[in-house]
VOPAGU-2260 file (C-alpha; in pm, 1 decimal, decimal comma):
REM VOPAGU-2260
SITE   aa  ch    i         X         Y         Z
SITE  MET   A    0    -676,6     925,2    2743,4
SITE  SER   A    1    -716,4    1277,1    2881,9
SITE  SER   A    2    -980,3    1500,4    2729,7
SITE  GLU   A    3    -701,3    1754,4    2682,5
SITE  SER   A    4    -442,9    1521,0    2536,2
SITE  PRO   A    5    -199,9    1708,4    2305,6
SITE  SER   A    6    -259,8    1444,7    2038,5
SITE  SER   A    7    -632,0    1514,4    2032,3
SITE  PRO   A    8    -751,3    1693,4    1716,9
SITE  PHE   A    9    -980,5    1898,2    1941,2
SITE  PRO   A   10    -787,3    1966,4    2269,2
SITE  GLY   A   11    -994,7    2094,8    2555,2
SITE  ALA   A   12   -1307,4    1925,8    2418,9
SITE  LEU   A   13   -1410,7    1561,6    2418,0
SITE  SER   A   14   -1167,8    1274,4    2412,0
SITE  ARG   A   15   -1177,7    1050,8    2107,3
SITE  ARG   A   16   -1354,7     779,1    2301,4
SITE  GLN   A   17   -1612,1    1023,5    2441,7
SITE  TRP   A   18   -1668,7    1165,8    2094,6
SITE  LEU   A   19   -1730,1     819,7    1954,1
SITE  ARG   A   20   -1992,2     755,4    2219,4
SITE  THR   A   21   -2177,7    1079,9    2165,3
SITE  THR   A   22   -2177,7    1054,7    1785,4
SITE  GLY   A   23   -2301,7     696,9    1768,5
SITE  LEU   A   24   -1978,0     529,9    1656,9
SITE  GLY   A   25   -1981,9     371,9    2000,7
SITE  VAL   A   26   -2276,2     171,1    2129,5
SITE  GLY   A   27   -2460,1     257,1    2448,1
SITE  ALA   A   28   -2422,7     540,8    2691,7
SITE  SER   A   29   -2141,4     389,6    2893,8
SITE  VAL   A   30   -1872,8     175,6    2735,4
SITE  ALA   A   31   -1856,0     150,8    2355,8
SITE  LEU   A   32   -1825,4    -194,4    2207,1
SITE  PRO   A   33   -1457,8    -256,5    2117,2
SITE  GLY   A   34   -1537,9    -367,9    1764,3
SITE  LEU   A   35   -1695,3     -31,9    1685,8
SITE  LEU   A   36   -1391,7     169,2    1798,2
SITE  PRO   A   37   -1091,4     271,2    1587,3
SITE  ALA   A   38    -800,2      28,7    1580,1
SITE  ALA   A   39    -585,8     214,2    1835,0
SITE  GLU   A   40    -874,0     246,1    2082,0
SITE  MET   A   41    -981,7    -114,7    2025,7
SITE  SER   A   42    -632,6    -233,5    2110,6
SITE  ARG   A   43    -633,1     -31,8    2434,5
SITE  VAL   A   44    -981,5    -144,7    2540,1
SITE  LEU   A   45    -898,3    -508,8    2474,5
SITE  GLY   A   46    -574,0    -491,4    2669,1
SITE  GLY   A   47    -324,5    -404,3    2397,1
SITE  GLY   A   48     -85,3    -630,8    2213,9
SITE  LEU   A   49    -353,0    -815,0    2020,0
SITE  PRO   A   50    -293,6    -879,1    1650,2
SITE  TYR   A   51    -517,2    -691,4    1409,0
SITE  SER   A   52    -686,8   -1014,8    1304,2
SITE  ALA   A   53    -806,3   -1062,2    1663,0
SITE  LEU   A   54    -948,6    -710,3    1665,3
SITE  LEU   A   55   -1138,5    -784,5    1345,6
SITE  THR   A   56   -1279,9   -1103,1    1496,5
SITE  GLN   A   57   -1393,2    -905,9    1800,8
SITE  MET   A   58   -1544,7    -646,0    1568,7
SITE  GLU   A   59   -1746,2    -917,9    1395,0
SITE  ARG   A   60   -1894,0   -1034,5    1724,4
SITE  ASP   A   61   -1974,0    -681,6    1833,4
SITE  VAL   A   62   -2138,2    -563,3    1513,4
SITE  THR   A   63   -2352,9    -876,6    1501,7
SITE  THR   A   64   -2473,3    -798,9    1855,2
SITE  ALA   A   65   -2526,5    -430,6    1777,2
SITE  ARG   A   66   -2719,0    -498,2    1455,2
SITE  ARG   A   67   -2954,3    -737,5    1631,3
SITE  ALA   A   68   -3011,6    -488,3    1912,4
SITE  ALA   A   69   -3089,2    -211,8    1660,9
SITE  GLY   A   70   -3392,9    -393,0    1521,7
SITE  PRO   A   71   -3459,8    -604,2    1211,0
SITE  ILE   A   72   -3139,1    -721,3    1041,0
SITE  ARG   A   73   -3093,4    -517,5     722,0
SITE  LEU   A   74   -3048,9    -760,1     433,0
SITE  ASN   A   75   -3212,7    -533,7     174,9
SITE  PHE   A   76   -2963,7    -270,9      51,6
SITE  ASN   A   77   -2646,1    -472,5     -24,4
SITE  GLU   A   78   -2464,0    -296,8     258,5
SITE  ASN   A   79   -2144,6    -412,1     427,2
SITE  PRO   A   80   -2266,6    -544,6     764,8
SITE  PHE   A   81   -1924,9    -493,7     925,8
SITE  GLY   A   82   -1906,3    -120,6     865,1
SITE  MET   A   83   -1586,1      62,6     790,2
SITE  SER   A   84   -1235,8     -59,3     864,7
SITE  PRO   A   85   -1107,2      26,0    1214,8
SITE  LYS   A   86    -809,5     188,3    1044,5
SITE  ALA   A   87   -1051,6     397,1     840,5
SITE  LYS   A   88   -1200,7     525,0    1166,8
SITE  ASP   A   89    -852,6     614,8    1287,3
SITE  ALA   A   90    -787,4     805,1     964,5
SITE  LEU   A   91   -1122,6     982,0     985,8
SITE  MET   A   92   -1033,0    1112,4    1330,2
SITE  GLY   A   93    -675,6    1186,9    1230,3
SITE  ASN   A   94    -795,0    1417,1     951,9
SITE  TRP   A   95   -1051,0    1586,5    1171,4
SITE  ALA   A   96    -895,7    1932,3    1123,2
SITE  GLN   A   97    -957,8    1915,9     747,0
SITE  HIS   A   98   -1333,5    1928,3     796,0
SITE  THR   A   99   -1315,4    2308,3     788,9
SITE  TRP   A  100   -1126,9    2323,0     458,4
SITE  TYR   A  101   -1229,1    2341,1      95,1
SITE  MET   A  102   -1024,5    2105,5    -127,6
SITE  PRO   A  103    -871,1    1901,1     156,7
SITE  PRO   A  104    -534,5    1740,5      68,8
SITE  VAL   A  105    -672,2    1394,3     142,3
SITE  ARG   A  106    -870,4    1412,3    -182,8
SITE  ASP   A  107    -550,4    1403,9    -388,6
SITE  GLU   A  108    -413,8    1132,3    -160,8
SITE  LEU   A  109    -718,1     915,3    -222,4
SITE  THR   A  110    -701,3     972,7    -598,5
SITE  ALA   A  111    -338,5     856,6    -599,1
SITE  THR   A  112    -409,5     557,4    -373,6
SITE  PHE   A  113    -699,6     437,3    -588,1
SITE  ALA   A  114    -511,8     494,1    -915,9
SITE  LYS   A  115    -220,3     286,3    -789,0
SITE  GLN   A  116    -448,8       8,3    -670,8
SITE  VAL   A  117    -631,8     -26,8   -1003,5
SITE  GLY   A  118    -317,8      28,9   -1212,8
SITE  VAL   A  119    -395,2     350,8   -1398,3
SITE  PRO   A  120    -234,7     697,6   -1401,2
SITE  VAL   A  121    -378,3     955,0   -1162,5
SITE  ASP   A  122    -523,2    1158,9   -1448,3
SITE  HIS   A  123    -745,4     861,3   -1533,8
SITE  VAL   A  124    -936,8     886,6   -1201,4
SITE  LEU   A  125   -1214,6    1112,2   -1075,7
SITE  VAL   A  126   -1329,0    1085,1    -712,3
SITE  THR   A  127   -1702,1    1145,9    -677,9
SITE  GLN   A  128   -1986,4    1153,3    -426,5
SITE  GLY   A  129   -2056,3     783,4    -452,0
SITE  SER   A  130   -2063,2     580,9    -772,0
SITE  SER   A  131   -2416,1     708,8    -835,5
SITE  GLU   A  132   -2262,5    1045,0    -919,1
SITE  VAL   A  133   -2040,1     877,2   -1180,0
SITE  LEU   A  134   -2357,6     758,4   -1348,7
SITE  SER   A  135   -2545,3    1085,9   -1319,5
SITE  ILE   A  136   -2262,0    1296,3   -1461,8
SITE  ALA   A  137   -2210,0    1043,1   -1741,7
SITE  ALA   A  138   -2573,6    1098,6   -1840,0
SITE  LEU   A  139   -2537,3    1475,0   -1812,9
SITE  ALA   A  140   -2219,4    1477,0   -2021,5
SITE  ALA   A  141   -2378,6    1261,5   -2293,2
SITE  ASN   A  142   -2710,2    1442,6   -2309,6
SITE  ALA   A  143   -2794,1    1574,1   -2655,5
SITE  PRO   A  144   -3116,2    1633,5   -2852,6
SITE  GLY   A  145   -3243,3    1303,2   -2988,6
SITE  GLY   A  146   -2991,4    1107,0   -2780,1
SITE  GLU   A  147   -3044,0     739,6   -2699,3
SITE  MET   A  148   -2909,8     495,5   -2441,2
SITE  VAL   A  149   -2890,6     115,4   -2440,5
SITE  ALA   A  150   -2901,7     -78,9   -2113,5
SITE  PRO   A  151   -2984,9    -430,3   -1993,9
SITE  TRP   A  152   -3299,2    -472,9   -1783,7
SITE  PRO   A  153   -3334,6    -512,4   -1497,2
SITE  THR   A  154   -3006,7    -361,4   -1384,3
SITE  PHE   A  155   -2885,0     -90,1   -1148,9
SITE  GLU   A  156   -3140,4     177,9   -1221,6
SITE  ASP   A  157   -2958,6     507,0   -1167,4
SITE  LEU   A  158   -2813,4     559,4   -1514,7
SITE  PRO   A  159   -3130,2     462,7   -1708,1
SITE  ARG   A  160   -3333,9     675,6   -1467,1
SITE  TRP   A  161   -3108,1     975,5   -1521,3
SITE  GLY   A  162   -3132,8     925,3   -1894,7
SITE  GLU   A  163   -3511,4     926,3   -1883,9
SITE  THR   A  164   -3511,2    1235,3   -1661,3
SITE  LEU   A  165   -3300,5    1417,7   -1919,4
SITE  GLY   A  166   -3524,7    1314,6   -2208,2
SITE  ILE   A  167   -3287,8    1052,9   -2348,1
SITE  THR   A  168   -3460,3     756,6   -2513,6
SITE  VAL   A  169   -3355,9     454,7   -2306,7
SITE  HIS   A  170   -3371,9     113,5   -2472,7
SITE  LYS   A  171   -3410,0    -136,8   -2187,9
SITE  VAL   A  172   -3309,2    -474,0   -2329,4
SITE  PRO   A  173   -3445,0    -770,6   -2127,5
SITE  LEU   A  174   -3191,2   -1013,2   -1982,9
SITE  ASP   A  175   -3178,0   -1353,6   -2144,0
SITE  HIS   A  176   -3299,4   -1677,0   -1982,8
SITE  ARG   A  177   -2972,1   -1710,6   -1787,2
SITE  PHE   A  178   -2997,7   -1355,3   -1647,9
SITE  ASP   A  179   -2711,6   -1253,2   -1877,2
SITE  HIS   A  180   -2698,5    -927,7   -2072,0
SITE  ASP   A  181   -2853,1   -1008,4   -2411,1
SITE  LEU   A  182   -2556,0    -870,9   -2603,8
SITE  TYR   A  183   -2698,0    -953,3   -2945,3
SITE  GLN   A  184   -3018,1    -757,2   -2879,4
SITE  MET   A  185   -2826,6    -473,4   -2713,9
SITE  ASP   A  186   -2601,7    -445,4   -3017,6
SITE  ALA   A  187   -2907,3    -435,6   -3243,1
SITE  LYS   A  188   -3030,5    -124,4   -3059,5
SITE  LEU   A  189   -2714,5      75,4   -3132,9
SITE  ASN   A  190   -2746,2     347,2   -3396,0
SITE  GLY   A  191   -2608,9     687,7   -3483,2
SITE  ASN   A  192   -2806,7     851,7   -3203,1
SITE  THR   A  193   -2673,5     624,5   -2927,5
SITE  LYS   A  194   -2482,1     838,9   -2676,8
SITE  LEU   A  195   -2431,1     583,7   -2400,6
SITE  VAL   A  196   -2426,7     208,5   -2352,1
SITE  PHE   A  197   -2451,0      71,5   -1998,4
SITE  VAL   A  198   -2336,6    -265,0   -1865,5
SITE  CYS   A  199   -2333,1    -374,1   -1499,8
SITE  ASN   A  200   -2099,3    -661,3   -1420,6
SITE  PRO   A  201   -2171,9    -834,7   -1188,8
SITE  ASN   A  202   -2527,7    -724,9   -1243,9
SITE  ASN   A  203   -2757,5    -582,9    -980,8
SITE  PRO   A  204   -3018,5    -714,8    -892,6
SITE  THR   A  205   -2943,1   -1054,6   -1043,0
SITE  SER   A  206   -2595,5   -1099,5    -883,6
SITE  ASN   A  207   -2443,7   -1293,2   -1173,5
SITE  LEU   A  208   -2136,8   -1231,1   -1385,7
SITE  ALA   A  209   -2137,7   -1206,5   -1764,7
SITE  ASP   A  210   -1911,5   -1421,2   -1979,7
SITE  ASP   A  211   -1585,0   -1229,2   -1968,3
SITE  GLN   A  212   -1474,5   -1251,7   -2329,9
SITE  ALA   A  213   -1822,0   -1204,9   -2476,6
SITE  LEU   A  214   -1882,3    -892,4   -2269,7
SITE  ARG   A  215   -1537,8    -750,6   -2344,1
SITE  ASP   A  216   -1590,1    -802,0   -2715,9
SITE  PHE   A  217   -1928,0    -630,8   -2695,1
SITE  VAL   A  218   -1791,6    -335,4   -2497,0
SITE  SER   A  219   -1499,7    -284,0   -2737,3
SITE  ASN   A  220   -1726,6    -304,0   -3041,0
SITE  ALA   A  221   -1979,5     -63,5   -2887,4
SITE  ALA   A  222   -1697,8     173,8   -2788,7
SITE  ARG   A  223   -1610,1     215,9   -3156,4
SITE  ARG   A  224   -1944,1     393,2   -3195,2
SITE  THR   A  225   -2017,7     556,0   -2859,8
SITE  THR   A  226   -1924,7     583,4   -2491,8
SITE  VAL   A  227   -1971,4     275,1   -2273,5
SITE  VAL   A  228   -2026,8     289,0   -1896,7
SITE  VAL   A  229   -1920,4     -25,6   -1708,3
SITE  ASP   A  230   -2048,1     -51,8   -1350,3
SITE  GLU   A  231   -1806,8    -260,3   -1141,3
SITE  ALA   A  232   -1953,4    -184,2    -797,2
SITE  TYR   A  233   -1927,0    -549,4    -689,8
SITE  TYR   A  234   -1580,2    -611,4    -832,6
SITE  ASP   A  235   -1431,0    -702,0    -492,5
SITE  PHE   A  236   -1669,1    -993,3    -429,2
SITE  VAL   A  237   -1604,0   -1185,6    -751,8
SITE  THR   A  238   -1443,2   -1527,7    -709,2
SITE  GLN   A  239   -1489,1   -1665,3   -1059,9
SITE  PRO   A  240   -1153,6   -1744,0   -1220,7
SITE  GLY   A  241   -1062,6   -1533,0   -1521,0
SITE  TYR   A  242   -1271,1   -1231,2   -1423,6
SITE  ARG   A  243   -1098,5    -901,6   -1505,9
SITE  SER   A  244   -1179,3    -536,8   -1466,9
SITE  MET   A  245   -1206,1    -348,7   -1794,6
SITE  THR   A  246    -940,7     -96,8   -1691,4
SITE  ASP   A  247    -710,1    -241,1   -1958,2
SITE  LEU   A  248    -957,0    -125,2   -2225,5
SITE  VAL   A  249    -946,4     224,1   -2076,1
SITE  LEU   A  250    -566,6     217,3   -2093,2
SITE  LYS   A  251    -592,4     122,9   -2460,1
SITE  GLY   A  252    -770,9     453,8   -2515,3
SITE  GLU   A  253   -1122,4     322,8   -2564,7
SITE  PRO   A  254   -1408,8     559,3   -2465,5
SITE  ILE   A  255   -1510,2     358,6   -2159,4
SITE  ILE   A  256   -1608,1     489,6   -1816,4
SITE  ILE   A  257   -1566,9     243,6   -1529,3
SITE  SER   A  258   -1765,7     307,2   -1212,8
SITE  ARG   A  259   -1638,2     184,1    -876,0
SITE  THR   A  260   -1750,7     252,2    -519,7
SITE  ALA   A  261   -1632,3     260,8    -159,1
SITE  SER   A  262   -1987,2     178,3     -45,4
SITE  LYS   A  263   -1966,5    -198,2     -69,2
SITE  ILE   A  264   -1659,7    -383,7      57,6
SITE  HIS   A  265   -1529,0     -69,7     229,1
SITE  GLY   A  266   -1858,4     -11,6     413,7
SITE  LEU   A  267   -1882,8     361,4     341,0
SITE  ALA   A  268   -2229,9     382,6     185,1
SITE  GLY   A  269   -2330,6     669,3     414,0
SITE  LEU   A  270   -2015,0     869,9     340,1
SITE  ARG   A  271   -2062,0     871,8     -39,5
SITE  ILE   A  272   -1730,0     802,7    -211,5
SITE  GLY   A  273   -1708,8     668,9    -566,7
SITE  PHE   A  274   -1460,9     657,4    -851,4
SITE  ALA   A  275   -1467,7     700,7   -1227,1
SITE  VAL   A  276   -1187,9     550,1   -1436,3
SITE  ALA   A  277   -1159,7     678,7   -1792,5
SITE  ARG   A  278    -930,5     850,3   -2043,7
SITE  PRO   A  279    -804,9    1190,4   -1920,6
SITE  ASP   A  280   -1016,8    1379,6   -2175,8
SITE  ILE   A  281   -1329,1    1198,0   -2056,9
SITE  ILE   A  282   -1236,9    1262,4   -1693,7
SITE  ARG   A  283   -1205,6    1633,2   -1770,5
SITE  LYS   A  284   -1546,3    1635,2   -1937,0
SITE  LEU   A  285   -1710,1    1449,0   -1649,7
SITE  SER   A  286   -1551,7    1693,6   -1403,7
SITE  GLN   A  287   -1752,3    1975,7   -1559,9
SITE  TYR   A  288   -2076,6    1813,7   -1441,2
SITE  VAL   A  289   -1996,7    1721,5   -1080,8
SITE  THR   A  290   -2250,4    1861,9    -837,8
SITE  GLY   A  291   -2022,0    1911,0    -536,7
SITE  ASP   A  292   -1721,0    1779,4    -348,3
SITE  PRO   A  293   -1694,8    1450,0    -157,2
SITE  ASN   A  294   -1684,9    1500,7     219,8
SITE  VAL   A  295   -1352,3    1491,1     400,6
SITE  PHE   A  296   -1453,1    1206,9     631,9
SITE  GLY   A  297   -1546,9     980,4     342,9
SITE  LEU   A  298   -1223,3    1070,6     162,9
SITE  SER   A  299   -1013,2     993,8     470,5
SITE  ALA   A  300   -1190,7     668,3     548,7
SITE  ALA   A  301   -1177,0     546,7     187,5
SITE  ASN   A  302    -806,9     624,2     156,0
SITE  ALA   A  303    -724,5     426,3     471,0
SITE  SER   A  304    -957,4     140,0     380,2
SITE  LEU   A  305    -804,6      96,2      35,5
SITE  MET   A  306    -470,0      43,3     207,0
SITE  ASP   A  307    -614,5    -185,2     476,4
SITE  THR   A  308    -579,3    -505,8     277,4
SITE  GLU   A  309    -627,7    -724,5     584,4
SITE  TYR   A  310    -968,0    -571,1     652,9
SITE  VAL   A  311   -1073,1    -602,3     287,3
SITE  ALA   A  312    -970,3    -968,6     283,9
SITE  PHE   A  313   -1155,0   -1024,8     612,8
SITE  VAL   A  314   -1480,9    -878,0     481,5
SITE  ARG   A  315   -1448,5   -1055,5     148,3
SITE  GLY   A  316   -1396,1   -1390,9     320,6
SITE  ARG   A  317   -1688,7   -1347,5     556,4
SITE  ILE   A  318   -1924,0   -1233,3     279,7
SITE  ILE   A  319   -1827,0   -1525,9      57,1
SITE  GLU   A  320   -1884,0   -1760,0     352,9
SITE  GLY   A  321   -2232,8   -1619,9     414,0
SITE  ARG   A  322   -2312,2   -1616,6      41,8
SITE  GLN   A  323   -2225,7   -1983,2       4,6
SITE  MET   A  324   -2425,6   -2066,8     316,5
SITE  LEU   A  325   -2738,2   -1916,7     160,9
SITE  LEU   A  326   -2677,6   -2070,0    -182,5
SITE  ASP   A  327   -2630,4   -2413,8     -25,5
SITE  ALA   A  328   -2949,7   -2378,5     178,3
SITE  LEU   A  329   -3148,1   -2279,6    -130,8
SITE  ALA   A  330   -3005,7   -2573,3    -325,0
SITE  THR   A  331   -3106,9   -2809,1     -45,1
SITE  LEU   A  332   -3459,3   -2670,5     -64,1
SITE  GLY   A  333   -3462,9   -2716,3    -441,4
SITE  LYS   A  334   -3490,0   -2341,4    -509,0
SITE  LYS   A  335   -3343,0   -2178,6    -817,9
SITE  ALA   A  336   -3083,6   -1909,8    -754,6
SITE  ALA   A  337   -2855,9   -1704,8    -977,9
SITE  PRO   A  338   -2484,4   -1791,7    -944,4
SITE  SER   A  339   -2398,9   -1496,4    -723,0
SITE  GLN   A  340   -2068,8   -1312,4    -754,4
SITE  THR   A  341   -2176,4   -1022,6    -531,3
SITE  ASN   A  342   -2265,6    -958,1    -166,7
SITE  PHE   A  343   -2626,1   -1062,9    -227,8
SITE  VAL   A  344   -2820,1   -1360,1    -362,5
SITE  PHE   A  345   -3112,5   -1354,5    -607,7
SITE  PHE   A  346   -3343,4   -1656,0    -583,5
SITE  GLN   A  347   -3684,2   -1764,8    -706,0
SITE  ALA   A  348   -3940,9   -1777,6    -427,3
SITE  GLY   A  349   -4235,3   -1883,2    -642,2
SITE  LYS   A  350   -4456,7   -1631,7    -463,5
SITE  PRO   A  351   -4479,5   -1250,8    -457,3
SITE  VAL   A  352   -4181,8   -1072,3    -304,8
SITE  GLU   A  353   -4415,5    -874,9     -78,5
SITE  GLN   A  354   -4530,9   -1198,7      80,7
SITE  MET   A  355   -4169,8   -1302,1     142,7
SITE  GLN   A  356   -4093,9    -960,2     291,6
SITE  ARG   A  357   -4374,7    -998,6     541,8
SITE  TYR   A  358   -4259,1   -1345,8     640,9
SITE  PHE   A  359   -3897,8   -1242,8     698,6
SITE  ALA   A  360   -3997,5    -921,5     875,5
SITE  ALA   A  361   -4180,3   -1134,3    1129,9
SITE  LYS   A  362   -3856,4   -1329,0    1175,5
SITE  GLY   A  363   -3646,1   -1016,6    1224,4
SITE  PHE   A  364   -3504,9    -957,4     875,6
SITE  THR   A  365   -3566,5    -706,6     597,2
SITE  ILE   A  366   -3504,5    -823,6     240,5
SITE  GLY   A  367   -3500,9    -648,9     -96,9
SITE  ARG   A  368   -3797,8    -522,0    -293,5
SITE  ALA   A  369   -3934,2    -666,8    -616,4
SITE  PHE   A  370   -3749,6    -607,6    -942,9
SITE  PRO   A  371   -3998,6    -641,1   -1229,2
SITE  PRO   A  372   -4046,9    -853,1   -1426,4
SITE  TYR   A  373   -3900,4   -1092,7   -1166,8
SITE  THR   A  374   -4168,9   -1024,7    -908,1
SITE  ASP   A  375   -4142,6   -1371,5    -751,9
SITE  TRP   A  376   -3763,0   -1350,3    -710,3
SITE  CYS   A  377   -3602,6   -1226,7    -388,2
SITE  ARG   A  378   -3281,0   -1030,3    -344,6
SITE  VAL   A  379   -3116,8   -1095,1      -7,4
SITE  SER   A  380   -2801,9    -913,8      99,6
SITE  ILE   A  381   -2535,9   -1107,9     288,1
SITE  GLY   A  382   -2498,8   -1029,4     657,3
SITE  THR   A  383   -2243,7   -1158,6     904,3
SITE  PRO   A  384   -2198,0   -1538,8     912,5
SITE  GLU   A  385   -2394,1   -1557,9    1237,8
SITE  GLU   A  386   -2679,9   -1359,7    1082,2
SITE  MET   A  387   -2681,1   -1585,9     778,6
SITE  LYS   A  388   -2699,4   -1893,3    1002,2
SITE  GLN   A  389   -3009,4   -1743,3    1160,9
SITE  PHE   A  390   -3152,9   -1651,5     820,6
SITE  VAL   A  391   -3111,4   -1996,5     665,5
SITE  GLY   A  392   -3259,1   -2140,6     983,7
SITE  VAL   A  393   -3590,7   -1967,4     915,0
SITE  LEU   A  394   -3566,9   -1995,2     536,6
SITE  PRO   A  395   -3763,1   -2323,3     496,1
SITE  GLY   A  396   -4068,8   -2167,7     659,4
SITE  ALA   A  397   -4087,7   -1907,2     384,9
SITE  PHE   A  398   -4188,5   -2179,6     139,1
SITE  ALA   A  399   -4437,7   -2358,4     361,7
């Protein structure tokens, strides 16, 4: 490809391949690894004519090599180890010119793509700077003197933390003995001052899924009295039969805000794209509290990734494979683990998390921090299958 190719979004400057090298999307100073290149470039580097599935397999090999070369394997932040879809990289480069614009057209395209995928009208969707912004603006919109919030604990901390920052009284209801939301105790905390109820399903950090009908009944009952925020960040990794998103409750007109993200299965954590799904009047209210606009590269990549069903299925399959590998290894060792429905596993180590962190760091892995009160439980994100083979290989030594 010439550096002045007419198809280049920046003629006269760097070629796409050169740009990828200099910006770190390629690996090394000479030839970028094929798996880290966009789909079109990957096909050319590998000789052309290869099916997309073969390119994804090559990508898996390359990212595993690159992650090991970069230092300790990151199994601590529930990230997608494979990175973004190759087609997302193509779209990012294809929309390069929009980086100079306010309100790039791709934002409306992404809103429409996501709305179609989840089965709601476009006016039921707000695109945000990561799903964390959905939670922060929900807290801002609900803030009122004497306001209260009800949340399980431990759970994803952003919404309770925002509530406390704003002076909202946050009732943190401990999980029950099965790591489930204690719905009876959460319901008992509801009163006339409750402005928000939060549920996270599957829950983070515990990885498990609530009983579908029990949680839906609780959410609908709570929504008769206040607004309910349902965090579905790990929706794409659930394999349990009968699991459903709560978008149907939104379509029934209930005051429910569903939070989704492009950070997990789509691998865009660093590009900050999230989604709120709610009634149009709630979407309009939330829009008043947004703190800025999502970046054009995240918008472009997310839009392409949502449509790249083969990539999504590939990542989902590999994560489930690695998840089961770790769960099986823990079972063999007689260790208790939550029934994970996410891209991470939560298991009882029987010793302080900090001690486990030191052990795995010496073996080349970083794992999650402690989540009180479960200070002897470890949260381990799922890497590539090859990484998980290495991890379970050193796992027995952690309990010696």
